C-alpha atoms as one frame of an Amber mdcrd trajectory, in Angstrom:
protein
 -29.622 -34.936 183.826 -27.017 -37.700 184.091 -25.365 -39.207 187.169 -22.393
 -36.842 186.966 -24.591 -33.758 186.945 -26.602 -35.183 189.847 -23.413 -35.683
 191.850 -22.309 -32.111 191.164 -25.754 -30.825 192.077 -25.720 -32.781 195.372
 -22.310 -31.399 196.339 -23.431 -27.881 195.454 -26.477 -28.358 197.687 -24.253
 -29.509 200.551 -21.970 -26.558 199.920 -24.925 -24.183 200.067 -26.009 -25.685
 203.380 -22.478 -25.408 204.776 -22.348 -21.755 203.795 -25.772 -21.068 205.299
 -24.712 -22.800 208.522 -21.464 -20.814 208.527 -19.434 -24.006 208.673 -15.674
 -24.122 209.031 -14.170 -22.108 206.134 -11.678 -24.883 205.457 -14.503 -27.398
 204.993 -16.307 -24.998 202.660 -13.095 -24.518 200.699 -12.718 -28.308 200.348
 -16.257 -28.615 198.948 -15.680 -25.689 196.577 -12.534 -27.367 195.270 -14.396
 -30.640 194.844 -17.114 -28.907 192.802 -14.520 -27.149 190.610 -12.735 -30.433
 189.923 -15.919 -32.367 189.144 -17.189 -29.628 186.836 -13.833 -29.537 185.023
 -13.814 -33.330 184.623 -17.409 -33.351 183.402 -16.768 -30.526 180.939 -13.652
 -32.229 179.581 -15.453 -35.558 179.238 -18.423 -33.936 177.503 -16.192 -32.077
 175.043 -14.190 -35.232 174.324 -17.375 -37.259 173.881 -18.697 -34.736 171.370
 -15.430 -34.783 169.408 -15.633 -38.562 169.156 -19.040 -38.431 167.554 -17.369
 -37.250 164.336 -13.925 -38.836 164.686 -13.907 -42.640 164.608 -10.203 -42.684
 165.549 -11.084 -41.447 169.045 -13.598 -44.218 169.527 -11.124 -46.831 168.344
  -8.294 -45.606 170.582 -10.527 -45.454 173.657 -11.556 -49.070 173.098  -7.954
 -50.131 172.435  -6.921 -48.545 175.738  -9.467 -50.759 177.490 -12.056 -48.132
 178.397 -14.824 -49.742 176.378 -17.288 -48.339 173.884 -17.883 -44.677 173.126
 -20.164 -43.615 175.971 -20.028 -40.930 178.632 -19.004 -43.447 181.295 -16.029
 -44.664 179.247 -14.886 -41.206 178.195 -15.264 -39.872 181.745 -13.165 -42.809
 183.010 -10.424 -41.939 180.521 -10.481 -38.246 181.497 -10.523 -39.127 185.207
  -7.590 -41.548 184.880  -5.609 -39.024 182.829  -6.310 -36.350 185.450  -5.017
 -38.642 188.207  -1.759 -38.990 186.284  -1.238 -35.217 186.044   1.667 -33.637
 187.847   0.417 -32.123 191.097   3.188 -29.580 191.546   1.185 -26.888 193.271
  -1.317 -26.167 190.531  -5.081 -26.334 190.774  -6.295 -29.674 189.393  -9.486
 -28.138 188.006  -7.426 -25.592 186.069  -5.068 -28.264 184.730  -8.002 -30.412
 183.623  -9.537 -27.393 181.900  -6.287 -26.714 180.050  -5.703 -30.295 178.939
  -6.472 -31.445 175.416  -7.965 -34.865 176.106  -8.834 -35.336 172.425  -5.168
 -34.800 171.616  -4.182 -37.139 174.437  -6.347 -39.864 172.962  -5.013 -39.295
 169.470  -1.419 -39.364 170.722  -2.101 -42.749 172.311  -3.108 -44.034 168.865
């Protein structure tokens, strides 16, 4: 289990405690959204990382963009930064991340 999965697991544990304690629904909703976003980012980074194992162009572009070598930390940083640049016009960030082709985004930056 890597650091990203541990973070997600910790937030899920906090969320479970909040639900058990019948905390403020708004606070619970905030934690649920945070989990959805982190899971979407992690999934996107993992999928992009896997694609780069067989496509050297992805590795080269990531390095050229200044994110470093082909490792989870570097790919996650790229996905995270790209997600921050997404238009926030009323749509769920987790859904937008899940619908984004980060492999294509890297290749288009080539």
